[in-house]
NUTORMI-350442 format. One record per residue: x, y, z of N, C-alpha, C in turn; residue in three letters. Coordinates in steps of 0.001 Angstrom, whole numbers, padded with zeros to 6 digits, always signed. Layout:
N
XYZXYZXYZALA;...
// end
This chain:
373
+026510+068056+162805+025245+068424+161906+024457+066805+162005MET;+023339+067121+161816+022385+066782+161763+021439+066414+160598ARG;+021893+065585+159671+020648+066160+158276+020087+064648+158386VAL;+018788+064664+157637+018657+064226+156884+018125+063841+155932LEU;+018169+062954+154655+017785+062773+153704+017051+061789+153292ILE;+015929+062188+152434+015012+061583+152365+015326+061311+150735VAL;+014970+059925+151176+014833+059303+149524+016270+058169+149336GLY;+016193+056778+149027+017787+056135+148865+017772+055490+147652ALA;+017386+056609+147158+017488+056242+144841+019190+056729+145398GLY;+019850+057206+143599+020944+057304+143796+021405+058116+143804VAL;+021025+059585+144258+021392+060404+144991+021297+060668+146522ALA;+020151+060155+147169+019982+059466+148527+021466+058686+148735GLY;+021616+057974+148309+022267+056838+148498+023920+057685+148622CYS;+024370+058015+147132+025095+058876+146811+025696+059596+147972ALA;+024529+060405+148563+025368+062221+149731+025303+061294+150569LEU;+024805+059941+151044+024945+059471+152650+026263+059150+152962TYR;+026766+058696+151339+028380+057628+151675+028677+059339+151515ARG;+029046+060135+151153+029847+061159+151063+029889+062409+152738ARG;+028494+061996+152913+028606+062938+154334+029065+061775+155433LEU;+028825+060549+155393+028388+060082+157057+030300+060061+157477LYS;+031539+059781+156011+032926+060012+156878+032959+061269+157555PRO;+032458+062416+157047+032653+063750+157607+032104+064116+159238LEU;+031469+062682+159798+031259+063076+161167+029594+063367+161239GLY;+028858+063887+160882+027366+064056+160573+026908+062691+161071PHE;+025705+063810+161639+024764+062455+162382+023864+062462+161197ALA;+024016+061508+160208+022734+061355+158908+022077+060098+159290VAL;+020536+060296+159289+020004+059339+158332+019101+059809+157660ASP;+018767+058291+156866+018776+058270+155565+017662+057482+155552ILE;+016304+058069+154750+014959+057160+154911+014270+056829+154005ILE;+013441+056080+153216+013077+055822+152170+011763+055039+152575GLU;+010758+055514+151878+009147+054753+151938+008829+054025+151576LYS;+009837+053382+150228+009364+051918+150099+009722+050753+151531SER;+008900+049319+151309+009452+048863+152866+010031+047607+152156ALA;+010627+047780+151224+012122+047162+150274+013047+048341+149828VAL;+014287+047854+149568+015523+048488+148695+015580+047815+147455LEU;+014572+048574+146715+014537+048285+144993+014840+049856+144274GLU;+015243+049074+142962+015267+050029+142067+014319+050114+140820SER;+013858+051474+139994+013285+051508+139134+013837+051350+137409GLU;+013309+050886+136920+014156+050673+135426+014824+049300+135455GLY;+015040+048967+134068+015713+048456+133825+017074+048845+133755ALA;+017424+049363+133105+019154+049737+133029+019714+051194+133266ALA;+020259+051590+132808+020986+053127+133232+022160+053483+132001ILE;+021910+054716+131800+023220+054855+130791+023614+056180+131641CYS;+025788+055670+131736+026111+057104+132485+026976+057456+131237LEU;+026687+059106+131061+027658+059713+130290+028909+060215+130762PRO;+030211+060692+130336+031351+060917+131289+030960+061901+131810ALA;+029972+062297+132204+030201+063556+133257+030119+062533+134955ASN;+028821+061832+134260+028167+060564+135581+029438+060147+136158ALA;+030414+059257+135023+031552+058376+135848+032771+059216+136466MET;+032707+060528+136013+033484+061787+136814+033173+061600+138175LEU;+031986+062203+138203+031492+062219+139857+031373+060698+140140ALA;+031312+059925+139534+031327+058752+139870+033257+058608+140914LEU;+033867+058989+139458+035576+058822+140293+035654+059205+142152GLU;+035130+061020+141599+035396+061345+142516+034799+060559+144154LYS;+033678+060185+143997+032940+058652+145102+033713+058003+145398LEU;+034931+057742+144686+035190+056735+144669+034769+055418+144014GLY;+033650+055038+142851+032597+054557+142816+033007+053817+141746LEU;+033996+054405+140646+033980+054431+139177+034555+053030+138624SER;+035446+052394+139151+036353+050919+138884+035090+049712+139123GLN;+034556+050251+140393+033531+049068+141239+032550+048829+139707PRO;+031676+049901+138834+031066+050692+138073+031468+049744+136759VAL;+032512+050325+136550+033279+050013+135271+033343+048394+135230LEU;+033459+047585+136389+033928+046295+136203+032253+045570+135870ASP;+031071+046307+136459+029912+045474+136069+029571+046195+134455LEU;+029535+047606+134127+029230+048000+133153+030118+047684+131747ALA;+029125+048147+130482+029574+047747+129137+029729+049248+128678TYR;+031044+049673+127923+031878+050814+127503+031388+050734+126063GLN;+030611+052081+125081+030223+052396+124260+031162+053477+123198VAL;+030968+053080+122094+032454+054196+121732+031928+055056+120247ASN;+030760+055163+120513+030388+056294+119338+028746+055922+119879GLN;+027806+057298+119124+026148+056991+119192+026005+057632+117829VAL;+024269+056851+117610+024623+057100+116316+022639+057282+116175GLU;+022643+058205+115568+020683+058790+115050+020098+057960+113658TYR;+019460+057585+113764+019028+056661+112767+016904+056749+112527ALA;+016956+056135+111052+015542+056600+110558+015133+055122+111231LEU;+013906+054740+111349+013291+053798+111971+013724+051943+110192PRO;+013739+052771+109196+014442+052055+108446+015658+051238+108606SER;+016408+052011+109628+017917+051452+109439+019012+052628+109032GLY;+018267+053928+108107+019285+054890+107695+019956+055878+108826LYS;+021005+055574+108795+021898+056537+109248+021371+057994+109366THR;+020906+058821+110440+020556+060562+109967+022488+061134+110493LEU;+022951+060349+111810+024206+061061+111839+024921+059816+113025ALA;+025981+060067+113258+026539+059615+113950+028043+060409+114989SER;+028187+059794+115936+029609+060397+116651+030088+060180+117282ALA;+031479+059780+117065+032736+058667+118321+032501+059464+119509SER;+032499+058785+120240+032893+059230+121723+034016+059325+122828LEU;+034745+058885+121033+036685+059039+122075+037511+060485+121236HIS;+036268+060891+120959+036893+062669+120845+036565+063609+121845GLN;+037752+064381+122204+037396+065987+122774+036247+066639+123135ALA;+035692+067095+123439+035936+066751+125089+035245+065251+125793PRO;+034275+064597+124316+033777+062976+125232+035059+062113+126044LEU;+035700+062711+125341+037069+061020+125848+037793+061515+127600ASN;+036924+062231+127955+037351+062851+129665+037323+061380+130870LYS;+035931+060921+129830+035751+059558+131181+035056+058693+129902ALA;+034878+057049+130631+033987+056201+129396+032791+056746+129519PRO;+032001+055791+128384+030409+055899+128726+030072+054835+128724PHE;+029296+054599+129838+028934+053068+130106+027582+053029+130372VAL;+027058+051588+130033+025851+051452+130576+025648+049946+131612ALA;+024721+050364+132448+024883+048780+132703+023056+048694+133578LEU;+022832+046950+134174+021673+047805+134692+021874+048304+136270LYS;+020374+049090+136166+019748+049869+137192+020561+048891+138954ARG;+019901+047547+138820+020033+047447+139887+021431+046903+140257ASP;+022597+046758+139183+024048+046803+139450+024761+048518+139952ASP;+024189+049128+139648+024559+050055+139867+024354+051037+141290LEU;+022677+050274+142136+022306+049999+142953+022796+049319+143902MET;+023349+048383+143814+024137+047616+144512+025547+048119+144987SER;+026673+049140+143944+027183+049280+144091+026869+050713+145111VAL;+025903+051608+145114+025947+052781+145936+025554+052540+147072LEU;+025057+051125+147274+024040+050568+148624+025547+049992+149216ARG;+026006+049599+148698+027391+048778+149332+027388+048906+151173LYS;+027743+047909+152264+027962+048147+153186+027169+049524+153998ASP;+026379+049915+153491+024884+051238+153989+023511+050691+153613MET;+023293+049265+153141+022120+049294+153142+021123+048948+154817ALA;+021660+048850+155555+021121+048808+156481+020678+049874+157432GLU;+021394+051047+157352+021523+052033+157747+020539+052861+156952ALA;+019644+052465+156224+018430+052823+155999+017373+052912+155955VAL;+016863+053481+156905+015390+053051+157571+013530+053405+157058GLN;+013406+052052+156213+012734+051311+155531+011624+051803+156073LEU;+010574+051891+155239+008665+051502+155337+008568+053020+156052ASN;+009648+054426+156052+009668+055729+156281+009100+057149+155560THR;+008273+057915+156299+007897+059181+155015+007847+060168+156303TRP;+008070+061463+155587+007446+062933+156777+005926+062817+156436LEU;+005714+062605+157120+003977+063803+156866+003617+065273+156754GLU;+005193+065981+157897+004938+067650+157793+006486+067612+158374ASP;+006992+068857+158012+007948+069641+158128+007626+071117+158278LEU;+008069+071680+159631+008270+072889+159856+010014+073698+159766LYS;+009937+074638+159394+011407+075012+159573+011590+076563+160576GLN;+012542+075887+161289+012405+077412+162232+014363+078497+162274GLY;+014239+079228+162880+015268+080007+162589+016479+078977+162422ASP;+017000+077872+163242+018269+077220+163246+017722+075270+163479ASN;+016552+075127+162921+016520+073685+162523+015264+073315+161568ASP;+014846+072263+161483+013937+071694+160773+012756+071039+161457VAL;+011760+071349+162276+011344+069892+163072+010407+068907+161657LEU;+010708+067657+161620+009990+067179+161025+009075+065843+161668VAL;+008193+065542+161177+007271+065183+161667+007145+063500+160556THR;+007101+061831+161217+007286+061079+160355+005626+060430+160358PHE;+005351+059417+160235+004616+059417+159365+004169+058281+160659GLN;+004678+057858+161394+004707+057248+162724+004076+057728+163889SER;+004005+059401+163720+004125+060393+164280+004932+061053+164981GLY;+006228+060066+164892+007759+060890+165247+008234+062281+165113GLU;+008270+062762+166236+008994+064266+165511+009997+064256+166114THR;+011083+064832+165158+012655+065531+165247+013230+066241+164334LYS;+014304+066725+165026+014951+067829+164532+015916+068081+163597SER;+016537+068179+162826+017538+068549+161639+017954+069492+161907TYR;+018957+069516+161093+019987+071467+160458+019407+071667+159429ASP;+019360+070390+159048+019556+070049+157246+018435+069467+157071LEU;+017644+069084+156099+016780+067953+155217+017154+068516+153863VAL;+016963+066725+153251+017910+066335+151683+016480+065487+150418VAL;+016351+066589+149958+014875+066113+149871+015266+065537+148101ALA;+015568+063884+148104+016567+063305+147640+015477+061994+146738ALA;+014233+062516+146905+012678+061718+146945+012188+062015+145790ASP;+012852+061716+144771+012625+061953+142797+011399+063393+142315GLY;+011528+062978+141064+010610+063745+140136+009208+063831+141334ILE;+008969+063434+142003+007466+063265+142705+007719+063803+143592ASN;+008444+064384+144362+009029+064511+145656+007611+065151+146387SER;+007982+064321+147893+006611+065264+148745+007395+065897+149415SER;+008675+066072+149783+008943+067232+150081+009630+068264+149383VAL;+009661+068602+148315+009547+069668+147175+008174+069808+147395ARG;+007102+069909+147587+005655+069587+147184+005001+070102+149102GLN;+006480+070096+149860+006176+070660+151427+006148+072088+151368MET;+007928+072583+150403+008160+073369+150622+008034+074745+149552VAL;+007544+073691+148315+007363+074706+147164+005786+074699+146876GLN;+004846+075498+146986+003670+075267+146821+003750+075148+144674THR;+002323+074006+145022+002180+073900+142948+003086+073095+142391ASP;+004065+072477+142952+005220+071806+142445+004867+070754+141591SER;+004237+070041+141329+003864+068560+140763+004684+068415+139461ALA;+005156+067630+139025+005622+067847+138058+004544+067974+136609PRO;+005356+068530+135226+004413+068229+134113+004587+067254+133242LEU;+003384+066681+132485+003525+065548+132000+003323+066071+130308SER;+004752+065727+129880+004772+065341+128121+003615+064876+127586HIS;+002964+063805+127460+001761+062882+127816+002718+062256+126039LYS;+004389+061368+127316+004390+060488+126409+004720+059531+126560VAL;+003732+058450+126483+004423+057385+127035+005722+056727+126692THR;+006588+055838+127797+008004+055188+127425+007348+053995+128403ASN;+008484+052651+127245+008751+051759+128056+010484+050820+128021TRP;+010537+050011+128671+012273+050147+129228+012113+048390+129753ARG;+013172+048234+128732+013325+046551+129353+014950+046065+128671TYR;+015495+045082+129290+016821+044420+128941+016089+043048+127721THR;+016853+042252+127042+016902+041597+125937+017680+041396+125654THR;+018185+039818+124784+019631+039879+124469+019532+040170+122918LYS;+020945+040577+122928+021817+041358+121942+021353+040930+120828LYS;+020680+041916+120145+020327+041606+118531+020949+041238+117513PRO;+022413+041602+117522+023609+041446+116891+025492+042108+116987ILE;+025818+041424+117023+027281+041775+117990+027625+043238+117038ALA;+028311+043510+118621+028889+045205+117919+028005+046347+118252GLY;+027102+045874+118291+025959+047244+118300+026563+048332+119212ILE;+026477+049459+118641+026520+050987+119507+025163+051254+119763GLN;+025248+052335+120264+023697+052946+121420+023459+053536+119974PRO;+022089+052999+119400+021757+053813+118323+020220+054671+118406THR;+019907+055199+118160+018314+055738+118614+017634+056089+117089TYR;+016602+055133+117203+015449+054783+115969+014654+056023+116126TYR;+014227+057034+115443+013499+058262+115433+012080+057940+114006VAL;+010733+057932+114880+010096+057723+113958+009335+059478+113727GLY;+008008+059106+113171+007006+060245+112985+006619+060957+114358ASN;+005788+059753+114950+005643+060115+116576+006275+059144+117815ASP;+006678+058143+117444+007947+057522+118090+008717+057175+118384SER;+009749+056796+118821+011462+056654+118707+011906+055399+119793ALA;+013017+054212+119176+013373+053312+119657+014579+053455+119878PHE;+015263+053437+121483+017027+053458+121759+017122+051938+122397MET;+018258+051534+120927+019045+050345+121351+020453+050400+122484ILE;+020600+050358+123678+022068+050593+124236+022099+048719+124820TYR;+023785+049317+123906+024080+047289+124946+024826+047530+126523PRO;+024882+046532+126868+024611+047185+128347+025526+045604+128872ILE;+025937+044861+128255+027066+043202+128258+027034+043038+127238SER;+028295+041878+126376+028101+041170+125529+027078+040796+125330GLU;+026371+040429+126450+025098+039141+125208+023493+040364+125707GLU;+023348+040989+126777+022364+041738+126471+022431+043376+125808GLU;+021155+043989+125542+020606+045057+125131+019875+045852+125942VAL;+019805+047546+126414+019400+048229+127240+017671+048756+126276TYR;+016944+048502+126122+015723+049210+125030+014629+050340+125608CYS;+014617+051545+124654+013943+052194+125275+013145+052543+124638TYR;+011568+052869+124589+010818+052828+123161+009608+054121+124073GLY;+009186+055199+123267+008394+056060+123330+007498+056336+122667GLN;+006101+056984+122453+005474+057519+121719+005129+058404+122575ILE;+004154+059534+121093+003655+060559+121728+002248+059799+122151MET;+001645+059714+123222+000398+059757+123670-000746+060741+124354ASP;-000984+062098+123669-001964+062454+124303-002887+061994+124828ASP;-003780+060786+124718-004906+060645+125968-005355+058885+126310ASP;-003289+058957+126337-003282+057657+127228-003698+056382+126588GLY;-003865+056170+125156-003994+055078+124765-003073+053760+124667LYS;-002165+054207+124521-001523+053139+124780-000548+052767+126033PHE;-000624+053969+126578-000737+053441+128407-001285+052346+128513ALA;-002487+052380+128145-003286+051540+128871-003329+049955+128300SER;-002898+050072+127117-002906+048507+126751-001556+048149+127480LEU;-001473+046194+127802-000618+045603+127600+000647+046129+127409PRO;+001704+045943+128041+002607+047014+127439+003866+046472+125926SER;+003452+044999+126657+003982+043734+125281+003423+044356+123876HIS;+002337+044145+124031+001071+043901+122904+001312+046104+122423GLN;+001275+046891+123422+001850+048260+123020+003490+048434+122070ALA;+003923+047641+122764+005391+047607+122241+004909+047085+120235ILE;+004806+046030+120369+004377+045436+119176+003724+045735+117729GLN;+003150+047078+118550+001772+047783+117785+003065+048522+116945ASP;+003149+049339+118192+004147+050672+117557+004991+051063+116872ILE;+005149+049735+117393+007021+049558+115941+007140+048249+115279PHE;+005951+047730+114906+005831+047168+114036+006184+047272+112933ALA;+006490+048290+112064+007271+048845+110959+008705+049207+110945ASP;+009356+049248+112627+010607+049230+112773+011573+048128+111759TYR;+012431+048555+111362+013375+047178+110637+014117+047101+111936ALA;+015245+045268+111755+016112+045278+112286+017340+045903+112483SER;+018088+045807+113699+017410+045379+114921+016565+045671+115542PRO;+015808+046771+115636+014686+047030+116210+013624+045683+116714VAL;+013679+045548+115080+012165+044240+115181+012949+042974+115547SER;+013753+042805+115520+014829+041672+116814+014039+041650+118162ASP;+014525+042801+118478+014588+043348+120121+013246+043185+120836CYS;+012027+042987+119757+010269+043272+120196+010106+041883+119483ILE;+010720+040930+118400+009813+039871+118072+009497+038733+119292LYS;+010666+038751+119842+010414+037878+120754+009324+038147+122802ASN;+009303+039325+122623+008324+040291+123979+007359+039481+123797LEU;+007117+038867+125343+005694+037805+125708+005140+038988+127333THR;+003895+038504+127969+003361+038873+128497+004731+038511+129545ALA;+004754+037672+129651+006207+037298+131114+006975+038994+130883GLU;+007168+039210+130126+008770+039772+129877+008399+041191+130825GLN;+009600+041210+131667+009255+042222+132700+009887+043711+132007PRO;+008364+044715+132253+008530+046114+131052+008174+046609+132108ILE;+009002+048173+132003+008466+048866+133223+007833+049829+132067VAL;+006500+050254+132637+006190+051631+131707+006135+052751+132580LEU;+006647+054196+131742+006534+055394+132560+005558+056078+131827GLY;+005866+057511+132137+005497+058454+131364+006266+059564+131688GLN;+006467+060434+130328+007366+061305+130364+007000+062323+131412LEU;+007544+063318+132286+007384+064153+133272+008556+065305+133382LYS;+008512+066786+133829+009454+067047+133945+008826+068295+135481THR;+010218+068803+135668+009449+069822+137131+009241+070964+136664VAL;+008867+071743+137263+008104+073145+137009+009142+074290+136959LYS;+010000+074386+137585+011345+075143+138254+012283+074482+138523ASN;+013184+075234+139138+014613+073969+139263+015560+074898+140578THR;+014150+076087+141022+015336+076223+142531+015542+074909+143689GLU;+016472+075312+144367+017281+073928+145057+017192+074437+146344SER;+016876+075693+146868+017053+076042+148303+015880+076706+149061LEU;+015476+076341+150326+014200+076884+150293+014638+076379+152598PHE;+015573+077625+152703+016053+077690+154008+016903+076574+154136ASN;+016097+075893+155134+016950+074638+155687+016993+073380+154591ARG;+015750+073092+153391+015674+072233+153127+016341+072465+151623VAL;+017335+071371+151210+017547+071261+149227+016879+070678+148760VAL;+016972+070708+148005+016848+069663+147194+018041+069114+146033LEU;+018091+067747+145604+018788+067271+144800+018411+066190+144296VAL;+019010+065687+142581+018340+064800+142402+016954+064952+141464GLY;+016527+063829+141181+014971+064308+140340+014586+064776+140593ASP;+014267+065250+142584+013143+066200+143047+013721+067954+142552ALA;+015328+067917+142229+015666+068787+141514+015191+069223+139985LEU;+015531+068770+139568+015841+068734+137983+015262+067490+137347HIS;+014114+066775+137548+013908+065340+137423+013224+066168+135724GLY;+013492+065370+134554+013310+065502+133090+013385+064235+132692CYS;+012855+064364+130751+012605+063286+130066+014833+063084+130055PRO;+014462+061748+129838+015898+061324+129935+016580+061639+128267PRO;+016367+062625+127818+016733+063395+126323+018140+062878+125841SER;+018900+063808+127306+020129+063877+127693+020979+062455+128474LEU;+019983+061705+128647+020865+060345+129321+021226+061222+130908GLN;+020744+062276+131619+021429+063020+132585+020877+062675+134515GLN;+019840+062201+134203+019424+061614+135825+020618+061323+136928GLY;+021221+060139+136498+022313+059979+137235+023699+061254+137547ALA;+023812+061475+136294+024910+062303+135932+024511+063630+137014GLY;+023503+064152+136481+023006+065469+137268+023231+064748+138913MET;+022389+064006+139018+022393+063965+140562+023511+063883+141528SER;+025138+062686+140546+025810+062940+141535+026704+064172+141197LEU;+026601+065087+140222+026892+065699+140247+026894+067220+141661GLU;+025628+067148+141597+024545+067779+143284+025185+067213+144473ASP;+025705+065774+144695+025699+065276+145711+027326+065687+146201ILE;+028580+065589+144891+029725+066038+145123+029616+067708+145879ASN;+029070+068251+144776+028837+069722+144860+028325+070155+146523CYS;+027013+069786+146500+026708+069607+148180+027195+069244+149466LEU;+028316+068120+149241+028955+067365+149494+030126+068489+149801ALA;+031125+068684+149184+032523+069566+149663+032017+071066+150002ASP;+030499+071727+149769+030003+073125+150255+030339+072808+151938ALA;+029421+071615+151991+029325+071432+153705+030364+071295+154286LEU;+031757+070735+153613+033168+070381+153980+033118+071284+154213GLU;+032998+072504+153509+034544+073487+153403+034428+075050+154334GLN;+032869+074685+154337+031617+076138+154832+030855+075659+155656PHE;+030584+077263+156533+029243+076932+157620+027905+076604+156927GLU;+026935+075745+157234+025542+075535+156888+025273+076514+155808LEU;+025023+077731+156155+024559+078893+155357+024943+079561+154318ALA;+026429+079112+154408+027389+080022+153264+027157+078477+152494GLU;+027469+077410+152672+027500+076444+152235+025899+075484+151230ALA;+025300+076207+151549+023666+075631+151078+023651+076892+149893LEU;+024384+078239+150603+024006+079629+149010+025054+078933+148369LYS;+026534+078304+148219+027295+077747+147741+026928+076921+146551HIS;+025859+075662+146833+025120+074836+146009+024679+075406+145789TYR;+023877+076569+146084+022366+076948+145200+023447+077888+143300GLN;+024168+078517+144159+024806+079075+143049+026190+078738+142672GLN;+026404+077252+142502+026731+076171+141289+026119+075398+140511GLN;+025098+075277+140958+024111+074574+140742+023182+075328+139526ARG;+022805+076216+139716+021431+076803+138965+021338+076278+138216THR;+022565+077317+136953+022701+077401+135530+022900+076141+135387ALA;+023364+075143+135515+023474+074257+135054+022338+073411+135126ARG;+022383+073389+136056+020617+072227+136391+019764+072507+135230VAL;+019610+073872+134892+018278+074742+134647+018953+074327+132998THR;+019924+074579+132346+020347+074040+131223+019858+072816+130712TRP;+020167+071708+131769+019979+070918+131196+018421+070292+130723THR;+017696+070412+131955+016205+070309+132104+015780+071207+130483VAL;+016179+072607+130526+015276+073191+129270+015475+072267+128030ASN;+017190+071726+128097+017866+071468+126786+016975+069977+126420GLU;+016372+069094+127855+016053+067444+127630+014786+067936+127727SER;+013893+069053+127690+012466+069431+127179+012495+069472+125772ASN;+013692+070435+125521+013702+070883+124225+013681+069382+123032LYS;+014687+068746+123572+014797+067790+122099+013225+066598+122334ILE;+012663+067021+123695+011325+065667+123468+010583+066484+122323ILE;+010591+067910+122495+009515+068464+121220+010194+068797+120060LYS;+011838+068326+120018+012284+068448+118501+011892+066804+118300LEU;+011933+066046+118884+010764+064442+118387+009483+064614+117689ALA;+009013+065490+118398+007418+065875+118178+006838+066016+116941GLY;+008110+066776+116511+008061+067942+114722+007533+067023+113992LEU;+007898+065317+114251+008153+064277+113397+006535+063748+113019GLY;+005480+064123+113739+004543+063719+113105+003936+065256+111489ARG;+004148+065723+111246+003701+066256+109957+005045+066402+109050SER;+005073+066059+107825+006045+065632+107304+007051+067090+107140PRO;+006294+068232+107086+007577+069511+107266+008387+069103+108282ILE;+007821+069028+109268+008113+068554+111019+009792+068079+110388GLY;+009516+066697+110077+009906+065726+110385+011662+065964+109137ARG;+010798+066718+108227+012427+067465+107632+012846+068385+107973PHE;+012417+069137+109051+013076+070185+109767+013871+069742+110614ILE;+013640+068709+111326+014111+067479+112715+014932+067193+112162ARG;+015346+066149+111017+015951+065278+109864+017622+066036+109951ASN;+016608+066820+109448+018018+068109+108678+018819+068569+109880THR;+018189+069160+111145+018981+069700+112203+019822+068588+112883MET;+019249+066862+113067+019855+065745+113128+021534+065749+112481ILE;+021195+065680+111081+021974+065198+109807+022954+067054+110218ARG;+022677+067936+110223+023691+069082+110751+024704+069343+112061VAL;+024219+068914+112861+024566+069219+114365+025220+068224+114939LYS;+024253+067113+114346+024719+065571+115096+023938+065272+116263GLY;+023941+063953+116756+022950+063730+117734+022703+064675+118946PRO;+021504+064220+118850+021271+065926+120008+021839+065520+121081ALA;+021747+064268+121962+022410+064345+123473+023956+064267+123320ASN;+024648+063974+122064+025890+064059+122157+026249+065654+121808VAL;+025629+066634+121234+026133+067862+121233+025312+068424+122893VAL;+024519+067974+123316+024088+068126+124970+025727+067840+125614GLY;+026096+066452+125538+027057+065845+126163+028509+067154+125831TRP;+028817+067736+124914+030081+068295+124426+029272+069507+125834ARG;+028349+070081+125644+028224+071325+126215+028581+070896+127610LYS;+028149+069930+128213+028251+069559+130120+029592+069497+130195LEU;+030429+068960+129207+031804+068772+129348+032946+069909+128858LEU;+032266+070286+128474+033308+071891+127808+033592+072696+129055ASN;+032023+072838+129904+031758+073444+130955+032464+073087+132649GLU;+032795+071940+132347+033500+071168+133624+035233+071435+133403MET;+036022+072208+132238+037245+072685+131935+037273+073694+133146GLU;
// end
């Protein structure tokens, strides 16, 4: 079987690793001129680690990651709203870890970096009854049995097979960076303000991953220098948030982003199949970008190993639709929940929901892990 994987991120590299040993003729292309990662660090809940275990990569990732024990939601003052242990069932099915994104990609790309065709992308594709004819930007054309879109939330392949599929914006600006750990023993904590939020997640004994966001309807904060915007927005947040931002300089590497979501979660278009953020790109409310992507890859690879192509793709679609759709909808819902903080009554409702139900992401993780039983 001739397979083209478009995109050499988490999903694309993981799929290449699964398909190559099956004897398929696999090409993997990447639009960038060099292999690089986007983002400062990444959180991997239990379902992501279970998927990595199936790929045979859980131990190499654990060797580079930092395991956490609980999750807390708090107010900017530091007052706890809710907390949850990650050692209670079903959350204890696998470790919860975080690590630098470059470290994760180094594990996924080990011994396969030379296989990636860099500075290469599709200009067009035409689907026939028995193949997909693709045209590369070089003008070269080639026929494949299957094309896998693993090219992210702004997927060009998705837009070739699905009209009007550009992602929607939440009008939320976010920043991500790593810095020195503010206090020893800190566990993942999400500080929720009126129209902003700040997350601190340890990634080693010395460092933490910081994520800040704000409702930004007119793009005012996105247009500011990142270090200035962060210091302005979170000026009233107490320690340890204040510790994580006080030493920011213009030279600090900070990743600026906008929260987006896919419009729908259709995964199959004849012989073109969507995986990863091309399929379910959404806000990181449940930290499921990598987890869902790795689940996609294992599901698709298992199906291709067991069934003929048409049946395999139908099986993938049936297995992934409900789970992926719920994850996208729930991730978007949590962003809307955060937005309630703009009004006093909204803050009261939001904070009461967190106190009663517990940390919103942990509630979602429980559901996803229970469904795997």
